[in-house]
C-alpha positions as CSV (number, residue, x, y, z in Angstrom):
1,M,76.7,101.7,117.9
2,H,80.2,101.4,116.9
3,R,81.8,104.0,114.8
4,L,85.2,103.9,113.0
5,I,87.6,106.1,111.4
6,F,89.7,104.4,108.8
7,V,93.0,106.3,108.0
8,F,94.8,104.7,105.2
9,I,98.2,106.0,104.7
10,D,99.6,105.1,101.2
11,G,102.9,103.4,100.8
12,I,104.3,103.2,104.7
13,G,105.6,99.7,105.7
14,L,107.7,98.6,108.6
15,G,111.3,98.4,107.8
16,A,114.5,97.8,109.6
17,A,115.7,100.5,112.0
18,G,118.5,102.8,110.5
19,D,119.4,106.0,108.7
20,D,117.1,105.2,105.8
21,N,114.1,104.9,108.0
22,P,112.2,108.1,108.6
23,F,110.2,106.3,111.2
24,D,113.3,105.4,113.1
25,V,113.4,108.7,114.8
26,D,112.2,110.5,118.2
27,G,109.2,112.8,118.2
28,L,106.4,110.7,116.2
29,S,104.1,110.3,119.3
30,G,101.1,110.4,117.1
31,F,102.1,107.0,115.5
32,E,103.7,105.7,118.8
33,R,100.8,106.1,121.0
34,F,99.4,102.8,119.2
35,S,102.4,101.0,119.5
36,G,103.2,101.3,123.3
37,G,105.8,104.2,122.7
38,R,107.7,102.1,120.1
39,R,109.2,103.1,116.7
40,W,107.4,102.1,113.9
41,T,109.9,99.5,112.6
42,T,110.4,95.6,112.2
43,D,111.7,95.9,115.9
44,T,108.3,96.9,117.2
45,G,107.4,93.0,117.3
46,E,104.6,91.2,115.8
47,I,101.8,92.5,118.0
48,S,101.5,95.3,120.9
49,R,98.4,95.4,123.0
50,S,96.5,97.6,125.7
51,E,93.3,98.0,126.8
52,R,92.6,100.3,124.2
53,T,95.2,100.1,121.5
54,L,96.5,97.4,119.2
55,F,99.4,97.5,116.9
56,T,100.5,94.4,114.6
57,Q,102.0,93.9,111.3
58,L,100.3,92.6,108.1
59,D,101.5,90.7,105.3
60,A,101.2,92.8,102.0
61,T,102.7,90.3,99.6
62,L,99.7,88.2,99.3
63,G,101.4,85.2,98.3
64,V,102.3,86.5,95.0
65,S,105.7,87.5,93.6
66,G,107.0,90.9,93.0
67,L,106.5,94.1,94.7
68,P,103.2,95.1,96.0
69,Q,101.2,98.0,94.1
70,S,98.2,100.4,95.1
71,G,95.6,98.9,92.9
72,T,95.7,95.5,94.0
73,G,96.7,96.0,97.6
74,Q,94.1,98.7,98.3
75,A,91.4,96.7,96.6
76,T,92.3,93.9,99.0
77,L,92.7,96.1,102.3
78,F,89.1,97.4,101.5
79,T,87.4,94.1,100.5
80,G,89.1,91.3,102.1
81,V,89.4,89.5,98.7
82,N,92.8,88.8,97.5
83,C,93.0,91.1,94.4
84,A,96.7,90.3,93.5
85,E,95.8,86.7,93.5
86,R,92.8,87.1,91.2
87,A,94.8,89.4,88.7
88,G,97.7,87.1,88.8
89,R,100.1,89.8,90.0
90,H,100.4,92.8,91.8
91,Y,98.8,95.8,89.8
92,G,98.7,99.6,90.2
93,P,98.2,102.3,90.8
94,F,94.6,102.0,89.5
95,P,92.2,99.0,90.2
96,H,92.9,96.0,88.0
97,S,90.0,95.0,85.8
98,T,89.4,92.0,88.0
99,S,89.0,93.8,90.9
100,L,86.2,95.8,89.6
101,P,83.3,93.6,90.6
102,V,84.8,92.7,93.8
103,L,84.9,96.4,94.6
104,N,81.4,96.6,93.6
105,E,80.0,93.8,95.8
106,H,82.5,93.7,98.6
107,S,84.3,97.0,99.4
108,L,83.6,98.5,102.7
109,F,82.0,101.6,100.8
110,A,79.5,99.2,99.4
111,V,78.7,96.8,102.5
112,I,78.8,99.4,105.3
113,E,75.5,101.5,105.6
114,A,76.3,105.3,106.4
115,T,79.8,105.4,105.1
116,A,81.7,108.6,104.2
117,F,84.8,109.3,102.2
118,A,86.5,112.4,103.8
119,N,88.6,113.5,101.2
120,A,87.9,116.7,99.3
121,Y,88.8,116.8,95.6
122,P,89.0,119.8,93.2
123,D,86.8,120.0,90.2
124,R,89.7,119.6,87.8
125,F,90.6,116.4,89.2
126,L,87.3,115.0,89.2
127,E,86.7,116.2,85.4
128,R,90.2,114.7,84.3
129,S,89.1,111.4,86.1
130,R,85.6,111.3,84.5
131,R,87.2,112.0,81.0
132,R,89.6,109.4,81.4
133,N,87.6,107.1,83.3
134,R,90.8,106.5,85.6
135,W,89.8,106.3,89.2
136,S,91.7,105.2,92.4
137,V,90.5,102.3,94.3
138,T,88.7,104.7,96.9
139,T,87.1,107.0,94.4
140,R,85.8,104.3,92.2
141,S,84.4,102.2,95.1
142,C,82.5,105.5,96.2
143,I,81.2,105.8,92.6
144,Q,80.2,102.2,92.5
145,A,78.5,102.4,96.1
146,G,76.6,105.5,95.1
147,L,78.6,107.8,97.5
148,S,79.2,111.3,96.9
149,I,82.8,112.4,96.3
150,R,83.5,115.4,98.4
151,T,84.3,118.8,96.9
152,I,86.2,122.0,97.8
153,D,82.9,123.4,98.9
154,D,82.4,120.5,101.6
155,L,86.0,121.3,102.5
156,T,85.6,125.0,103.3
157,R,82.6,124.2,105.4
158,G,84.5,121.6,107.4
159,R,82.8,118.6,106.3
160,A,85.9,117.1,104.2
161,V,89.5,117.0,104.8
162,S,92.2,117.7,102.5
163,A,94.6,115.1,101.6
164,D,97.6,117.2,102.8
165,L,95.7,117.8,106.2
166,T,96.5,121.5,106.4
167,R,95.4,122.6,102.9
168,A,98.8,124.1,102.3
169,G,99.2,122.2,99.1
170,L,95.7,122.2,97.7
171,S,95.3,125.6,96.7
172,S,97.6,125.5,93.6
173,V,96.1,122.2,92.7
174,A,92.6,123.3,93.2
175,G,93.0,126.7,91.5
176,V,91.4,128.4,94.6
177,E,92.4,130.3,97.7
178,L,92.2,128.1,100.7
179,D,92.9,129.0,104.3
180,V,95.8,126.9,105.8
181,I,94.5,125.2,109.0
182,R,96.4,123.1,111.6
183,E,96.4,119.3,111.8
184,S,94.5,119.2,115.0
185,E,91.9,121.3,113.0
186,A,91.8,118.7,110.3
187,A,91.4,116.0,112.9
188,E,88.4,118.1,114.5
189,H,86.7,118.0,111.2
190,L,87.3,114.4,110.6
191,V,85.9,113.5,113.9
192,G,82.8,115.8,113.2
193,L,82.1,113.9,110.0
194,A,82.7,110.6,111.8
195,A,80.0,111.4,114.4
196,D,77.3,111.2,111.6
197,H,78.5,107.9,110.3
198,R,79.4,104.3,111.2
199,L,82.3,104.2,108.8
200,T,84.6,107.3,107.7
201,V,87.5,106.7,105.5
202,F,90.5,109.3,105.0
203,E,93.2,108.7,102.5
204,Y,96.5,110.1,102.7
205,F,98.7,109.4,99.6
206,H,101.8,111.8,100.1
207,T,103.8,109.4,101.8
208,D,104.1,107.1,98.9
209,K,104.9,110.2,96.7
210,V,107.8,111.0,98.8
211,G,109.0,107.7,99.3
212,H,109.2,107.3,95.3
213,A,111.3,110.8,95.5
214,Q,113.7,109.6,98.2
215,D,113.5,112.8,99.6
216,R,114.5,112.7,103.5
217,E,113.4,116.2,104.2
218,A,109.9,115.9,102.8
219,A,109.5,112.5,104.5
220,D,110.4,114.1,107.9
221,A,107.8,116.8,107.1
222,R,105.1,114.6,106.1
223,L,105.5,112.3,109.1
224,A,105.7,115.1,111.8
225,S,102.4,116.5,110.1
226,L,100.8,113.3,110.1
227,S,102.1,112.5,113.7
228,A,100.5,115.7,114.9
229,F,97.1,115.0,113.1
230,L,97.0,111.3,114.7
231,D,97.7,112.8,118.2
232,A,95.0,115.0,117.9
233,L,92.5,112.6,116.3
234,V,93.1,109.7,118.9
235,D,92.1,112.4,121.7
236,M,89.0,113.8,120.1
237,A,87.8,110.3,118.8
238,A,88.2,109.1,122.4
239,N,85.9,111.7,123.5
240,H,83.2,110.3,121.2
241,D,83.9,106.7,121.7
242,I,85.1,106.5,117.9
243,T,87.6,104.0,117.1
244,V,90.6,105.0,114.7
245,L,92.2,102.4,112.6
246,V,95.5,103.0,110.4
247,S,97.0,101.1,107.7
248,S,98.5,101.0,104.5
249,D,98.6,98.9,101.2
250,H,102.4,98.2,100.8
251,G,105.8,99.3,102.0
252,N,107.9,102.5,100.3
253,L,108.7,105.4,102.6
254,E,110.4,103.4,105.4
255,D,113.1,102.5,103.1
256,L,114.6,105.6,101.5
257,S,117.4,103.6,100.1
258,V,115.5,102.4,97.1
259,K,112.6,104.4,95.2
260,T,110.4,101.5,94.6
261,H,107.8,100.2,96.9
262,T,108.9,97.2,99.2
263,R,108.0,93.6,100.3
264,N,107.9,94.5,103.7
265,P,104.9,94.2,106.3
266,V,102.6,97.2,106.6
267,P,101.2,98.3,110.1
268,L,98.0,97.8,111.4
269,A,97.1,100.2,114.5
270,V,94.0,100.6,116.4
271,A,92.9,102.9,119.3
272,G,89.4,102.5,120.6
273,P,86.9,100.6,122.8
274,E,87.4,97.2,121.3
275,P,90.9,96.9,119.8
276,G,90.9,93.2,120.4
277,V,88.6,92.8,117.3
278,F,91.5,93.1,115.1
279,A,94.2,90.9,117.0
280,S,93.8,88.1,114.5
281,C,94.7,90.3,111.5
282,R,97.9,88.9,109.8
283,S,97.2,89.8,106.2
284,L,95.6,92.7,104.2
285,T,93.1,90.2,103.4
286,D,92.0,90.1,107.2
287,V,91.3,94.0,107.8
288,S,87.9,94.3,105.9
289,P,86.4,91.3,107.8
290,A,87.4,92.8,111.3
291,V,86.0,95.9,110.3
292,R,82.6,94.4,109.4
293,R,82.8,92.5,112.7
294,L,83.3,95.7,114.8
295,L,80.5,97.6,112.8
296,S,78.0,94.6,112.7
């Protein structure tokens, strides 16, 4: 039985090399092991393949004018349906009303049995979201599919992962004292969760926030942390024959000269036993069907 870890990183595209692109630096080995040792820029080329890895570029514009947004981009990524086209525009950060029935019927959370959403959420976030009925694409998809949203208690038991990986920033948000851990320990917890599920999704959203802030120091720190996490994750997943998939919903962080999203392509990176299943992916619409093929 195939098992997959889907690491969704919000707001990372493939941009031009240069000083405004925090991916155009040395030392991001966790990213570059997917791309044959090459930096994640538009210079990487259309596709890079090896026996166990694949790296390619995905169109995130979806044939719609304007800047891609999280709501329609994520809904498209997790369903395979062009939700920007259905809405008539790019929309975010929450899912558009026209995306809700699509998520209910077609999201990976709904159609793949034994799916887990690894992120842990503090009680105050869940209470506020219920009160406002404002959920992200991933959390709403979980609710619609009848999946549990993991809590701080799950996190302390090693059965969830903090959105910042190390838990360093979560204590103040959650209002509880949490032990800070290394990125490799977060990877270990994610692989442990994936061992019990066919599909395990983890969402990292701090990249999009840093991109909007145009904060180079924070961008470098976030990418270094993610790189350490991905390095450990790929090695640990390989020991269990678990495939690791990394992708995004739209560009942002790769161009710190602007505080908005971009129309750049986004990465699709795969490490595992059968990366060729994803070789035909060219758009956000292609990812979910490829995941279903791998796990069928």
